[in-house]
TORKOL-4160 file (C-alpha; in steps of 0.2 Angstrom, whole numbers, padded with zeros to 4 digits, m for minus):
491
<pt num="1" X="m0001" Y="0000" Z="0000"/>
<pt num="2" X="0006" Y="0018" Z="m0004"/>
<pt num="3" X="0006" Y="0031" Z="0009"/>
<pt num="4" X="0006" Y="0048" Z="0004"/>
<pt num="5" X="0022" Y="0058" Z="0007"/>
<pt num="6" X="0020" Y="0073" Z="0023"/>
<pt num="7" X="0016" Y="0088" Z="0017"/>
<pt num="8" X="0026" Y="0102" Z="0021"/>
<pt num="9" X="0022" Y="0110" Z="0037"/>
<pt num="10" X="0020" Y="0091" Z="0042"/>
<pt num="11" X="0037" Y="0089" Z="0036"/>
<pt num="12" X="0044" Y="0102" Z="0050"/>
<pt num="13" X="0032" Y="0096" Z="0063"/>
<pt num="14" X="0041" Y="0080" Z="0061"/>
<pt num="15" X="0056" Y="0089" Z="0059"/>
<pt num="16" X="0059" Y="0082" Z="0045"/>
<pt num="17" X="0065" Y="0099" Z="0037"/>
<pt num="18" X="0074" Y="0103" Z="0053"/>
<pt num="19" X="0091" Y="0112" Z="0043"/>
<pt num="20" X="0104" Y="0125" Z="0056"/>
<pt num="21" X="0101" Y="0140" Z="0058"/>
<pt num="22" X="0115" Y="0150" Z="0053"/>
<pt num="23" X="0120" Y="0167" Z="0059"/>
<pt num="24" X="0120" Y="0183" Z="0049"/>
<pt num="25" X="0135" Y="0188" Z="0041"/>
<pt num="26" X="0142" Y="0201" Z="0030"/>
<pt num="27" X="0143" Y="0193" Z="0011"/>
<pt num="28" X="0158" Y="0204" Z="0008"/>
<pt num="29" X="0168" Y="0201" Z="0023"/>
<pt num="30" X="0162" Y="0184" Z="0031"/>
<pt num="31" X="0159" Y="0195" Z="0046"/>
<pt num="32" X="0145" Y="0190" Z="0059"/>
<pt num="33" X="0135" Y="0203" Z="0060"/>
<pt num="34" X="0130" Y="0200" Z="0078"/>
<pt num="35" X="0148" Y="0202" Z="0084"/>
<pt num="36" X="0150" Y="0220" Z="0072"/>
<pt num="37" X="0134" Y="0225" Z="0080"/>
<pt num="38" X="0144" Y="0223" Z="0099"/>
<pt num="39" X="0160" Y="0232" Z="0091"/>
<pt num="40" X="0149" Y="0246" Z="0086"/>
<pt num="41" X="0143" Y="0246" Z="0105"/>
<pt num="42" X="0157" Y="0243" Z="0115"/>
<pt num="43" X="0166" Y="0257" Z="0102"/>
<pt num="44" X="0151" Y="0269" Z="0107"/>
<pt num="45" X="0152" Y="0265" Z="0126"/>
<pt num="46" X="0172" Y="0273" Z="0129"/>
<pt num="47" X="0167" Y="0288" Z="0115"/>
<pt num="48" X="0154" Y="0294" Z="0123"/>
<pt num="49" X="0159" Y="0297" Z="0140"/>
<pt num="50" X="0145" Y="0299" Z="0154"/>
<pt num="51" X="0150" Y="0318" Z="0162"/>
<pt num="52" X="0149" Y="0320" Z="0182"/>
<pt num="53" X="0144" Y="0334" Z="0190"/>
<pt num="54" X="0160" Y="0341" Z="0192"/>
<pt num="55" X="0166" Y="0339" Z="0175"/>
<pt num="56" X="0149" Y="0350" Z="0168"/>
<pt num="57" X="0157" Y="0364" Z="0181"/>
<pt num="58" X="0170" Y="0363" Z="0173"/>
<pt num="59" X="0164" Y="0363" Z="0152"/>
<pt num="60" X="0153" Y="0376" Z="0162"/>
<pt num="61" X="0167" Y="0387" Z="0169"/>
<pt num="62" X="0177" Y="0385" Z="0149"/>
<pt num="63" X="0163" Y="0393" Z="0139"/>
<pt num="64" X="0162" Y="0407" Z="0152"/>
<pt num="65" X="0178" Y="0411" Z="0149"/>
<pt num="66" X="0178" Y="0409" Z="0132"/>
<pt num="67" X="0162" Y="0420" Z="0130"/>
<pt num="68" X="0167" Y="0433" Z="0143"/>
<pt num="69" X="0186" Y="0436" Z="0131"/>
<pt num="70" X="0174" Y="0436" Z="0116"/>
<pt num="71" X="0166" Y="0452" Z="0124"/>
<pt num="72" X="0182" Y="0460" Z="0129"/>
<pt num="73" X="0188" Y="0457" Z="0109"/>
<pt num="74" X="0173" Y="0468" Z="0103"/>
<pt num="75" X="0177" Y="0481" Z="0115"/>
<pt num="76" X="0192" Y="0482" Z="0107"/>
<pt num="77" X="0187" Y="0491" Z="0093"/>
<pt num="78" X="0168" Y="0487" Z="0092"/>
<pt num="79" X="0171" Y="0479" Z="0076"/>
<pt num="80" X="0158" Y="0462" Z="0082"/>
<pt num="81" X="0140" Y="0467" Z="0083"/>
<pt num="82" X="0137" Y="0469" Z="0100"/>
<pt num="83" X="0119" Y="0458" Z="0102"/>
<pt num="84" X="0129" Y="0444" Z="0094"/>
<pt num="85" X="0124" Y="0425" Z="0094"/>
<pt num="86" X="0135" Y="0412" Z="0091"/>
<pt num="87" X="0132" Y="0393" Z="0086"/>
<pt num="88" X="0143" Y="0380" Z="0099"/>
<pt num="89" X="0145" Y="0364" Z="0093"/>
<pt num="90" X="0150" Y="0348" Z="0100"/>
<pt num="91" X="0164" Y="0339" Z="0093"/>
<pt num="92" X="0179" Y="0351" Z="0084"/>
<pt num="93" X="0184" Y="0355" Z="0067"/>
<pt num="94" X="0191" Y="0343" Z="0062"/>
<pt num="95" X="0179" Y="0330" Z="0068"/>
<pt num="96" X="0168" Y="0336" Z="0054"/>
<pt num="97" X="0153" Y="0350" Z="0063"/>
<pt num="98" X="0158" Y="0361" Z="0049"/>
<pt num="99" X="0162" Y="0360" Z="0033"/>
<pt num="100" X="0181" Y="0369" Z="0033"/>
<pt num="101" X="0197" Y="0362" Z="0022"/>
<pt num="102" X="0209" Y="0351" Z="0035"/>
<pt num="103" X="0224" Y="0352" Z="0025"/>
<pt num="104" X="0229" Y="0369" Z="0036"/>
<pt num="105" X="0224" Y="0361" Z="0051"/>
<pt num="106" X="0240" Y="0357" Z="0065"/>
<pt num="107" X="0236" Y="0339" Z="0074"/>
<pt num="108" X="0227" Y="0336" Z="0090"/>
<pt num="109" X="0224" Y="0317" Z="0096"/>
<pt num="110" X="0209" Y="0318" Z="0106"/>
<pt num="111" X="0219" Y="0312" Z="0128"/>
<pt num="112" X="0236" Y="0317" Z="0119"/>
<pt num="113" X="0234" Y="0336" Z="0115"/>
<pt num="114" X="0212" Y="0338" Z="0124"/>
<pt num="115" X="0199" Y="0330" Z="0133"/>
<pt num="116" X="0184" Y="0338" Z="0125"/>
<pt num="117" X="0182" Y="0348" Z="0109"/>
<pt num="118" X="0171" Y="0361" Z="0104"/>
<pt num="119" X="0168" Y="0372" Z="0088"/>
<pt num="120" X="0161" Y="0389" Z="0091"/>
<pt num="121" X="0156" Y="0401" Z="0075"/>
<pt num="122" X="0156" Y="0419" Z="0079"/>
<pt num="123" X="0151" Y="0429" Z="0068"/>
<pt num="124" X="0157" Y="0445" Z="0062"/>
<pt num="125" X="0145" Y="0452" Z="0052"/>
<pt num="126" X="0127" Y="0449" Z="0053"/>
<pt num="127" X="0113" Y="0451" Z="0039"/>
<pt num="128" X="0095" Y="0447" Z="0051"/>
<pt num="129" X="0084" Y="0458" Z="0042"/>
<pt num="130" X="0079" Y="0450" Z="0029"/>
<pt num="131" X="0064" Y="0440" Z="0024"/>
<pt num="132" X="0066" Y="0435" Z="0007"/>
<pt num="133" X="0080" Y="0421" Z="0000"/>
<pt num="134" X="0093" Y="0429" Z="0003"/>
<pt num="135" X="0106" Y="0431" Z="m0015"/>
<pt num="136" X="0124" Y="0431" Z="m0015"/>
<pt num="137" X="0137" Y="0436" Z="m0025"/>
<pt num="138" X="0141" Y="0419" Z="m0035"/>
<pt num="139" X="0149" Y="0424" Z="m0054"/>
<pt num="140" X="0169" Y="0427" Z="m0047"/>
<pt num="141" X="0165" Y="0408" Z="m0036"/>
<pt num="142" X="0165" Y="0389" Z="m0038"/>
<pt num="143" X="0147" Y="0383" Z="m0033"/>
<pt num="144" X="0145" Y="0382" Z="m0013"/>
<pt num="145" X="0154" Y="0397" Z="m0014"/>
<pt num="146" X="0155" Y="0417" Z="m0013"/>
<pt num="147" X="0159" Y="0434" Z="m0012"/>
<pt num="148" X="0154" Y="0445" Z="0000"/>
<pt num="149" X="0154" Y="0464" Z="m0006"/>
<pt num="150" X="0149" Y="0475" Z="0010"/>
<pt num="151" X="0137" Y="0485" Z="0001"/>
<pt num="152" X="0125" Y="0475" Z="0007"/>
<pt num="153" X="0129" Y="0486" Z="0025"/>
<pt num="154" X="0125" Y="0502" Z="0029"/>
<pt num="155" X="0144" Y="0516" Z="0029"/>
<pt num="156" X="0148" Y="0512" Z="0050"/>
<pt num="157" X="0149" Y="0494" Z="0044"/>
<pt num="158" X="0160" Y="0500" Z="0032"/>
<pt num="159" X="0171" Y="0509" Z="0039"/>
<pt num="160" X="0174" Y="0498" Z="0053"/>
<pt num="161" X="0180" Y="0483" Z="0041"/>
<pt num="162" X="0185" Y="0490" Z="0027"/>
<pt num="163" X="0204" Y="0487" Z="0034"/>
<pt num="164" X="0199" Y="0466" Z="0033"/>
<pt num="165" X="0191" Y="0472" Z="0014"/>
<pt num="166" X="0201" Y="0468" Z="m0003"/>
<pt num="167" X="0196" Y="0483" Z="m0015"/>
<pt num="168" X="0188" Y="0479" Z="m0030"/>
<pt num="169" X="0191" Y="0496" Z="m0040"/>
<pt num="170" X="0176" Y="0499" Z="m0054"/>
<pt num="171" X="0177" Y="0508" Z="m0072"/>
<pt num="172" X="0163" Y="0519" Z="m0068"/>
<pt num="173" X="0175" Y="0524" Z="m0052"/>
<pt num="174" X="0165" Y="0519" Z="m0039"/>
<pt num="175" X="0175" Y="0505" Z="m0024"/>
<pt num="176" X="0166" Y="0490" Z="m0019"/>
<pt num="177" X="0175" Y="0482" Z="m0004"/>
<pt num="178" X="0175" Y="0463" Z="m0001"/>
<pt num="179" X="0175" Y="0458" Z="0015"/>
<pt num="180" X="0192" Y="0447" Z="0016"/>
<pt num="181" X="0191" Y="0426" Z="0025"/>
<pt num="182" X="0210" Y="0427" Z="0029"/>
<pt num="183" X="0211" Y="0448" Z="0033"/>
<pt num="184" X="0195" Y="0442" Z="0046"/>
<pt num="185" X="0203" Y="0428" Z="0054"/>
<pt num="186" X="0222" Y="0437" Z="0055"/>
<pt num="187" X="0214" Y="0453" Z="0063"/>
<pt num="188" X="0203" Y="0438" Z="0076"/>
<pt num="189" X="0219" Y="0431" Z="0079"/>
<pt num="190" X="0228" Y="0446" Z="0085"/>
<pt num="191" X="0212" Y="0453" Z="0096"/>
<pt num="192" X="0211" Y="0438" Z="0105"/>
<pt num="193" X="0231" Y="0436" Z="0108"/>
<pt num="194" X="0229" Y="0455" Z="0115"/>
<pt num="195" X="0214" Y="0450" Z="0128"/>
<pt num="196" X="0222" Y="0435" Z="0132"/>
<pt num="197" X="0239" Y="0443" Z="0135"/>
<pt num="198" X="0228" Y="0457" Z="0147"/>
<pt num="199" X="0217" Y="0443" Z="0155"/>
<pt num="200" X="0233" Y="0432" Z="0159"/>
<pt num="201" X="0243" Y="0447" Z="0166"/>
<pt num="202" X="0228" Y="0449" Z="0179"/>
<pt num="203" X="0223" Y="0432" Z="0184"/>
<pt num="204" X="0210" Y="0426" Z="0197"/>
<pt num="205" X="0205" Y="0412" Z="0205"/>
<pt num="206" X="0194" Y="0398" Z="0199"/>
<pt num="207" X="0201" Y="0405" Z="0180"/>
<pt num="208" X="0205" Y="0394" Z="0167"/>
<pt num="209" X="0222" Y="0390" Z="0161"/>
<pt num="210" X="0226" Y="0396" Z="0142"/>
<pt num="211" X="0237" Y="0380" Z="0137"/>
<pt num="212" X="0237" Y="0383" Z="0120"/>
<pt num="213" X="0232" Y="0398" Z="0107"/>
<pt num="214" X="0239" Y="0394" Z="0089"/>
<pt num="215" X="0228" Y="0399" Z="0070"/>
<pt num="216" X="0226" Y="0384" Z="0061"/>
<pt num="217" X="0221" Y="0394" Z="0042"/>
<pt num="218" X="0207" Y="0403" Z="0046"/>
<pt num="219" X="0201" Y="0395" Z="0061"/>
<pt num="220" X="0206" Y="0400" Z="0080"/>
<pt num="221" X="0210" Y="0387" Z="0092"/>
<pt num="222" X="0214" Y="0389" Z="0110"/>
<pt num="223" X="0214" Y="0375" Z="0120"/>
<pt num="224" X="0210" Y="0377" Z="0140"/>
<pt num="225" X="0213" Y="0367" Z="0155"/>
<pt num="226" X="0200" Y="0371" Z="0168"/>
<pt num="227" X="0200" Y="0357" Z="0183"/>
<pt num="228" X="0204" Y="0340" Z="0179"/>
<pt num="229" X="0198" Y="0345" Z="0159"/>
<pt num="230" X="0209" Y="0350" Z="0144"/>
<pt num="231" X="0195" Y="0358" Z="0130"/>
<pt num="232" X="0197" Y="0362" Z="0114"/>
<pt num="233" X="0187" Y="0375" Z="0106"/>
<pt num="234" X="0189" Y="0380" Z="0086"/>
<pt num="235" X="0184" Y="0395" Z="0086"/>
<pt num="236" X="0178" Y="0401" Z="0067"/>
<pt num="237" X="0176" Y="0419" Z="0061"/>
<pt num="238" X="0160" Y="0416" Z="0049"/>
<pt num="239" X="0145" Y="0429" Z="0042"/>
<pt num="240" X="0126" Y="0425" Z="0050"/>
<pt num="241" X="0113" Y="0427" Z="0039"/>
<pt num="242" X="0094" Y="0425" Z="0042"/>
<pt num="243" X="0082" Y="0415" Z="0030"/>
<pt num="244" X="0090" Y="0404" Z="0016"/>
<pt num="245" X="0100" Y="0409" Z="0002"/>
<pt num="246" X="0093" Y="0406" Z="m0015"/>
<pt num="247" X="0105" Y="0396" Z="m0023"/>
<pt num="248" X="0100" Y="0383" Z="m0013"/>
<pt num="249" X="0079" Y="0386" Z="m0013"/>
<pt num="250" X="0077" Y="0371" Z="m0024"/>
<pt num="251" X="0083" Y="0358" Z="m0010"/>
<pt num="252" X="0069" Y="0366" Z="0001"/>
<pt num="253" X="0057" Y="0357" Z="m0017"/>
<pt num="254" X="0061" Y="0340" Z="m0014"/>
<pt num="255" X="0056" Y="0331" Z="m0002"/>
<pt num="256" X="0067" Y="0322" Z="0015"/>
<pt num="257" X="0068" Y="0312" Z="0029"/>
<pt num="258" X="0062" Y="0327" Z="0039"/>
<pt num="259" X="0049" Y="0330" Z="0034"/>
<pt num="260" X="0033" Y="0330" Z="0049"/>
<pt num="261" X="0048" Y="0327" Z="0061"/>
<pt num="262" X="0054" Y="0344" Z="0059"/>
<pt num="263" X="0045" Y="0362" Z="0053"/>
<pt num="264" X="0054" Y="0369" Z="0037"/>
<pt num="265" X="0055" Y="0384" Z="0049"/>
<pt num="266" X="0067" Y="0376" Z="0061"/>
<pt num="267" X="0080" Y="0370" Z="0045"/>
<pt num="268" X="0080" Y="0385" Z="0035"/>
<pt num="269" X="0079" Y="0400" Z="0051"/>
<pt num="270" X="0096" Y="0404" Z="0045"/>
<pt num="271" X="0116" Y="0399" Z="0034"/>
<pt num="272" X="0134" Y="0405" Z="0036"/>
<pt num="273" X="0147" Y="0410" Z="0026"/>
<pt num="274" X="0163" Y="0403" Z="0034"/>
<pt num="275" X="0182" Y="0404" Z="0030"/>
<pt num="276" X="0186" Y="0392" Z="0018"/>
<pt num="277" X="0188" Y="0394" Z="m0002"/>
<pt num="278" X="0185" Y="0382" Z="m0016"/>
<pt num="279" X="0200" Y="0373" Z="m0026"/>
<pt num="280" X="0204" Y="0384" Z="m0037"/>
<pt num="281" X="0195" Y="0401" Z="m0028"/>
<pt num="282" X="0203" Y="0414" Z="m0024"/>
<pt num="283" X="0209" Y="0414" Z="m0003"/>
<pt num="284" X="0208" Y="0432" Z="0000"/>
<pt num="285" X="0191" Y="0434" Z="m0006"/>
<pt num="286" X="0179" Y="0417" Z="m0006"/>
<pt num="287" X="0169" Y="0411" Z="0008"/>
<pt num="288" X="0159" Y="0394" Z="0009"/>
<pt num="289" X="0140" Y="0395" Z="0010"/>
<pt num="290" X="0138" Y="0382" Z="0029"/>
<pt num="291" X="0123" Y="0375" Z="0033"/>
<pt num="292" X="0127" Y="0370" Z="0051"/>
<pt num="293" X="0112" Y="0379" Z="0059"/>
<pt num="294" X="0099" Y="0366" Z="0047"/>
<pt num="295" X="0112" Y="0350" Z="0053"/>
<pt num="296" X="0107" Y="0357" Z="0071"/>
<pt num="297" X="0090" Y="0353" Z="0070"/>
<pt num="298" X="0091" Y="0337" Z="0056"/>
<pt num="299" X="0102" Y="0327" Z="0067"/>
<pt num="300" X="0089" Y="0329" Z="0082"/>
<pt num="301" X="0077" Y="0317" Z="0065"/>
<pt num="302" X="0092" Y="0304" Z="0064"/>
<pt num="303" X="0091" Y="0287" Z="0074"/>
<pt num="304" X="0103" Y="0281" Z="0088"/>
<pt num="305" X="0113" Y="0265" Z="0080"/>
<pt num="306" X="0113" Y="0276" Z="0062"/>
<pt num="307" X="0121" Y="0291" Z="0073"/>
<pt num="308" X="0132" Y="0276" Z="0082"/>
<pt num="309" X="0138" Y="0267" Z="0064"/>
<pt num="310" X="0143" Y="0285" Z="0060"/>
<pt num="311" X="0150" Y="0292" Z="0073"/>
<pt num="312" X="0160" Y="0273" Z="0072"/>
<pt num="313" X="0162" Y="0272" Z="0056"/>
<pt num="314" X="0171" Y="0291" Z="0053"/>
<pt num="315" X="0183" Y="0286" Z="0069"/>
<pt num="316" X="0190" Y="0274" Z="0057"/>
<pt num="317" X="0190" Y="0283" Z="0039"/>
<pt num="318" X="0199" Y="0298" Z="0051"/>
<pt num="319" X="0215" Y="0288" Z="0056"/>
<pt num="320" X="0214" Y="0280" Z="0038"/>
<pt num="321" X="0212" Y="0294" Z="0027"/>
<pt num="322" X="0223" Y="0307" Z="0032"/>
<pt num="323" X="0236" Y="0306" Z="0021"/>
<pt num="324" X="0236" Y="0313" Z="0007"/>
<pt num="325" X="0218" Y="0325" Z="0015"/>
<pt num="326" X="0207" Y="0321" Z="0003"/>
<pt num="327" X="0192" Y="0316" Z="0011"/>
<pt num="328" X="0182" Y="0326" Z="0028"/>
<pt num="329" X="0172" Y="0317" Z="0040"/>
<pt num="330" X="0159" Y="0331" Z="0032"/>
<pt num="331" X="0159" Y="0321" Z="0017"/>
<pt num="332" X="0152" Y="0306" Z="0027"/>
<pt num="333" X="0139" Y="0315" Z="0036"/>
<pt num="334" X="0133" Y="0322" Z="0019"/>
<pt num="335" X="0132" Y="0304" Z="0013"/>
<pt num="336" X="0125" Y="0298" Z="0030"/>
<pt num="337" X="0110" Y="0312" Z="0027"/>
<pt num="338" X="0110" Y="0306" Z="0008"/>
<pt num="339" X="0105" Y="0288" Z="0015"/>
<pt num="340" X="0092" Y="0295" Z="0029"/>
<pt num="341" X="0083" Y="0304" Z="0011"/>
<pt num="342" X="0087" Y="0288" Z="0000"/>
<pt num="343" X="0081" Y="0272" Z="0013"/>
<pt num="344" X="0064" Y="0272" Z="0022"/>
<pt num="345" X="0063" Y="0277" Z="0044"/>
<pt num="346" X="0057" Y="0260" Z="0047"/>
<pt num="347" X="0073" Y="0253" Z="0040"/>
<pt num="348" X="0084" Y="0269" Z="0048"/>
<pt num="349" X="0075" Y="0266" Z="0067"/>
<pt num="350" X="0079" Y="0247" Z="0068"/>
<pt num="351" X="0090" Y="0246" Z="0084"/>
<pt num="352" X="0100" Y="0232" Z="0079"/>
<pt num="353" X="0104" Y="0236" Z="0062"/>
<pt num="354" X="0120" Y="0248" Z="0068"/>
<pt num="355" X="0129" Y="0237" Z="0056"/>
<pt num="356" X="0121" Y="0235" Z="0041"/>
<pt num="357" X="0123" Y="0254" Z="0042"/>
<pt num="358" X="0141" Y="0255" Z="0045"/>
<pt num="359" X="0144" Y="0242" Z="0030"/>
<pt num="360" X="0131" Y="0256" Z="0019"/>
<pt num="361" X="0140" Y="0269" Z="0023"/>
<pt num="362" X="0160" Y="0260" Z="0018"/>
<pt num="363" X="0151" Y="0256" Z="0004"/>
<pt num="364" X="0141" Y="0275" Z="m0002"/>
<pt num="365" X="0157" Y="0281" Z="0005"/>
<pt num="366" X="0170" Y="0271" Z="m0008"/>
<pt num="367" X="0156" Y="0272" Z="m0022"/>
<pt num="368" X="0158" Y="0291" Z="m0020"/>
<pt num="369" X="0179" Y="0291" Z="m0023"/>
<pt num="370" X="0178" Y="0277" Z="m0038"/>
<pt num="371" X="0165" Y="0290" Z="m0049"/>
<pt num="372" X="0174" Y="0306" Z="m0039"/>
<pt num="373" X="0156" Y="0313" Z="m0034"/>
<pt num="374" X="0150" Y="0317" Z="m0018"/>
<pt num="375" X="0136" Y="0330" Z="m0019"/>
<pt num="376" X="0133" Y="0341" Z="m0006"/>
<pt num="377" X="0117" Y="0340" Z="0004"/>
<pt num="378" X="0109" Y="0354" Z="0002"/>
<pt num="379" X="0116" Y="0363" Z="m0014"/>
<pt num="380" X="0115" Y="0347" Z="m0022"/>
<pt num="381" X="0124" Y="0355" Z="m0041"/>
<pt num="382" X="0139" Y="0355" Z="m0029"/>
<pt num="383" X="0152" Y="0339" Z="m0030"/>
<pt num="384" X="0164" Y="0341" Z="m0013"/>
<pt num="385" X="0175" Y="0328" Z="m0023"/>
<pt num="386" X="0177" Y="0335" Z="m0040"/>
<pt num="387" X="0192" Y="0343" Z="m0039"/>
<pt num="388" X="0201" Y="0326" Z="m0033"/>
<pt num="389" X="0215" Y="0319" Z="m0044"/>
<pt num="390" X="0212" Y="0300" Z="m0050"/>
<pt num="391" X="0224" Y="0295" Z="m0042"/>
<pt num="392" X="0219" Y="0301" Z="m0026"/>
<pt num="393" X="0202" Y="0294" Z="m0026"/>
<pt num="394" X="0210" Y="0276" Z="m0031"/>
<pt num="395" X="0221" Y="0276" Z="m0016"/>
<pt num="396" X="0204" Y="0280" Z="m0004"/>
<pt num="397" X="0195" Y="0269" Z="m0011"/>
<pt num="398" X="0209" Y="0252" Z="m0011"/>
<pt num="399" X="0211" Y="0261" Z="0008"/>
<pt num="400" X="0193" Y="0259" Z="0013"/>
<pt num="401" X="0193" Y="0241" Z="0002"/>
<pt num="402" X="0206" Y="0237" Z="0016"/>
<pt num="403" X="0193" Y="0240" Z="0027"/>
<pt num="404" X="0174" Y="0233" Z="0021"/>
<pt num="405" X="0185" Y="0218" Z="0017"/>
<pt num="406" X="0189" Y="0217" Z="0036"/>
<pt num="407" X="0177" Y="0229" Z="0047"/>
<pt num="408" X="0178" Y="0218" Z="0060"/>
<pt num="409" X="0198" Y="0222" Z="0063"/>
<pt num="410" X="0196" Y="0240" Z="0063"/>
<pt num="411" X="0184" Y="0241" Z="0072"/>
<pt num="412" X="0199" Y="0232" Z="0086"/>
<pt num="413" X="0209" Y="0244" Z="0081"/>
<pt num="414" X="0194" Y="0261" Z="0083"/>
<pt num="415" X="0190" Y="0254" Z="0101"/>
<pt num="416" X="0208" Y="0253" Z="0104"/>
<pt num="417" X="0213" Y="0272" Z="0100"/>
<pt num="418" X="0197" Y="0278" Z="0111"/>
<pt num="419" X="0207" Y="0266" Z="0124"/>
<pt num="420" X="0219" Y="0275" Z="0124"/>
<pt num="421" X="0216" Y="0293" Z="0125"/>
<pt num="422" X="0204" Y="0289" Z="0139"/>
<pt num="423" X="0219" Y="0280" Z="0149"/>
<pt num="424" X="0227" Y="0297" Z="0146"/>
<pt num="425" X="0214" Y="0308" Z="0151"/>
<pt num="426" X="0210" Y="0297" Z="0168"/>
<pt num="427" X="0232" Y="0297" Z="0170"/>
<pt num="428" X="0232" Y="0316" Z="0168"/>
<pt num="429" X="0219" Y="0320" Z="0178"/>
<pt num="430" X="0225" Y="0306" Z="0192"/>
<pt num="431" X="0242" Y="0316" Z="0192"/>
<pt num="432" X="0232" Y="0334" Z="0192"/>
<pt num="433" X="0242" Y="0339" Z="0179"/>
<pt num="434" X="0232" Y="0348" Z="0168"/>
<pt num="435" X="0232" Y="0368" Z="0179"/>
<pt num="436" X="0238" Y="0370" Z="0196"/>
<pt num="437" X="0224" Y="0384" Z="0198"/>
<pt num="438" X="0208" Y="0380" Z="0211"/>
<pt num="439" X="0191" Y="0378" Z="0206"/>
<pt num="440" X="0180" Y="0390" Z="0209"/>
<pt num="441" X="0176" Y="0384" Z="0228"/>
<pt num="442" X="0193" Y="0383" Z="0231"/>
<pt num="443" X="0201" Y="0391" Z="0248"/>
<pt num="444" X="0219" Y="0389" Z="0240"/>
<pt num="445" X="0225" Y="0375" Z="0247"/>
<pt num="446" X="0228" Y="0357" Z="0237"/>
<pt num="447" X="0224" Y="0360" Z="0219"/>
<pt num="448" X="0225" Y="0342" Z="0216"/>
<pt num="449" X="0210" Y="0336" Z="0230"/>
<pt num="450" X="0197" Y="0353" Z="0222"/>
<pt num="451" X="0184" Y="0357" Z="0233"/>
<pt num="452" X="0166" Y="0352" Z="0227"/>
<pt num="453" X="0154" Y="0359" Z="0237"/>
<pt num="454" X="0148" Y="0369" Z="0223"/>
<pt num="455" X="0144" Y="0353" Z="0211"/>
<pt num="456" X="0137" Y="0346" Z="0229"/>
<pt num="457" X="0125" Y="0360" Z="0229"/>
<pt num="458" X="0119" Y="0360" Z="0210"/>
<pt num="459" X="0115" Y="0341" Z="0214"/>
<pt num="460" X="0107" Y="0347" Z="0228"/>
<pt num="461" X="0097" Y="0359" Z="0217"/>
<pt num="462" X="0096" Y="0347" Z="0205"/>
<pt num="463" X="0085" Y="0335" Z="0213"/>
<pt num="464" X="0073" Y="0345" Z="0225"/>
<pt num="465" X="0068" Y="0355" Z="0210"/>
<pt num="466" X="0059" Y="0342" Z="0197"/>
<pt num="467" X="0059" Y="0350" Z="0179"/>
<pt num="468" X="0064" Y="0369" Z="0182"/>
<pt num="469" X="0078" Y="0376" Z="0173"/>
<pt num="470" X="0093" Y="0379" Z="0185"/>
<pt num="471" X="0108" Y="0391" Z="0185"/>
<pt num="472" X="0124" Y="0397" Z="0190"/>
<pt num="473" X="0131" Y="0413" Z="0192"/>
<pt num="474" X="0148" Y="0417" Z="0196"/>
<pt num="475" X="0157" Y="0434" Z="0198"/>
<pt num="476" X="0172" Y="0435" Z="0193"/>
<pt num="477" X="0174" Y="0446" Z="0206"/>
<pt num="478" X="0171" Y="0437" Z="0220"/>
<pt num="479" X="0172" Y="0420" Z="0214"/>
<pt num="480" X="0168" Y="0414" Z="0229"/>
<pt num="481" X="0148" Y="0419" Z="0233"/>
<pt num="482" X="0139" Y="0410" Z="0217"/>
<pt num="483" X="0121" Y="0413" Z="0215"/>
<pt num="484" X="0108" Y="0401" Z="0210"/>
<pt num="485" X="0091" Y="0404" Z="0199"/>
<pt num="486" X="0077" Y="0393" Z="0198"/>
<pt num="487" X="0068" Y="0399" Z="0185"/>
<pt num="488" X="0063" Y="0418" Z="0191"/>
<pt num="489" X="0070" Y="0416" Z="0209"/>
<pt num="490" X="0085" Y="0422" Z="0216"/>
<pt num="491" X="0096" Y="0411" Z="0230"/>
């Protein structure tokens, strides 16, 4: 008697189809996706340190010192706007937080030179009174760049800044002053040096120690020692605009990943000109458009797993592609934003997909190099890799190929680098060698044992006043008596 073959479901129930479940693998490298996810998690754990109350207070003290210094720069010759709006970004210029060229920057290493890094955009000029799209003079420049004529400003502004301009005389006898990024940077560095020299003549207790001041191209880099921390501030003189540039107007017509998550008004609230020129541009005249303010808003819409993959990928390429300088972390950031537009939000929100995102970013970067094409996210017609030679792009593409063949090993190397930087920081903190200046509440005793009463007081106020705004004010003439404000009440 013949028997019918079991159906698929019966076969499964009878154990006839019990194939072993293989771990998910990356086809190119053979790496286990689960292992890559764990390595990315480990990198993130060491890269994103948590700050205690003392460290938070040191960050606040350094920020106040920088802001006070800039106030004194303004008083020197009244060039800077009296009411100014700075943009403070976490991460230095070398981390790709702003689209600036890294060729002229000295190499600073976390752990060796600093513990935390920030970028501060300081408007030298502001144009905030226009509601219509801003039209810039791009006749002399490559895409994404512009000259800036002071004819847009009043006579008082021209008079103040004409020594930081290049002068062009027209046939009709008129004189045009073009705001010069290199001359502005020179003036800014000289002014900061004068102010810091004056501050250091009258040191006050609790004041950060200025460990280094350097001009890197058009950027001024300051390293401060505050308590047990060293903080790098990359200060960038910029021109600030309200509104949106006409050259990027078409970008607003497209669909984007942030639609419905944040408002268009938040994204297009303003932009900057930063002191950087195109490959063939005139250094003394050309500025680069920067959308750093918009990028701060867009970052809110990016999933944590994609951000972790981006940070890990950035750590790998900064080391690997440092010579010759051709690829900056800002290029990688642009590719990530394009990926957010291209891929479904539900896919990018997967918490356990960090490994897929890392591999995808490496693939994207290699694709851009091979094709010598990396469009600016806000002005897609601007190709940020157009100026590179075939030899350079192929050299970097081959280096990335080695990463793609063994991503786990390169992640382990990145983890070791960040752990080594953290060990250096901890060692310096233990030795107390970052500064000999006592903390704001210190009685002038042993500088290696800072009094943490202020930090404890802040912690107590936070605990007792949940959900309220708490500020601390320290009078520079009497740093022993801080004043606290909870909402609108002072203590």
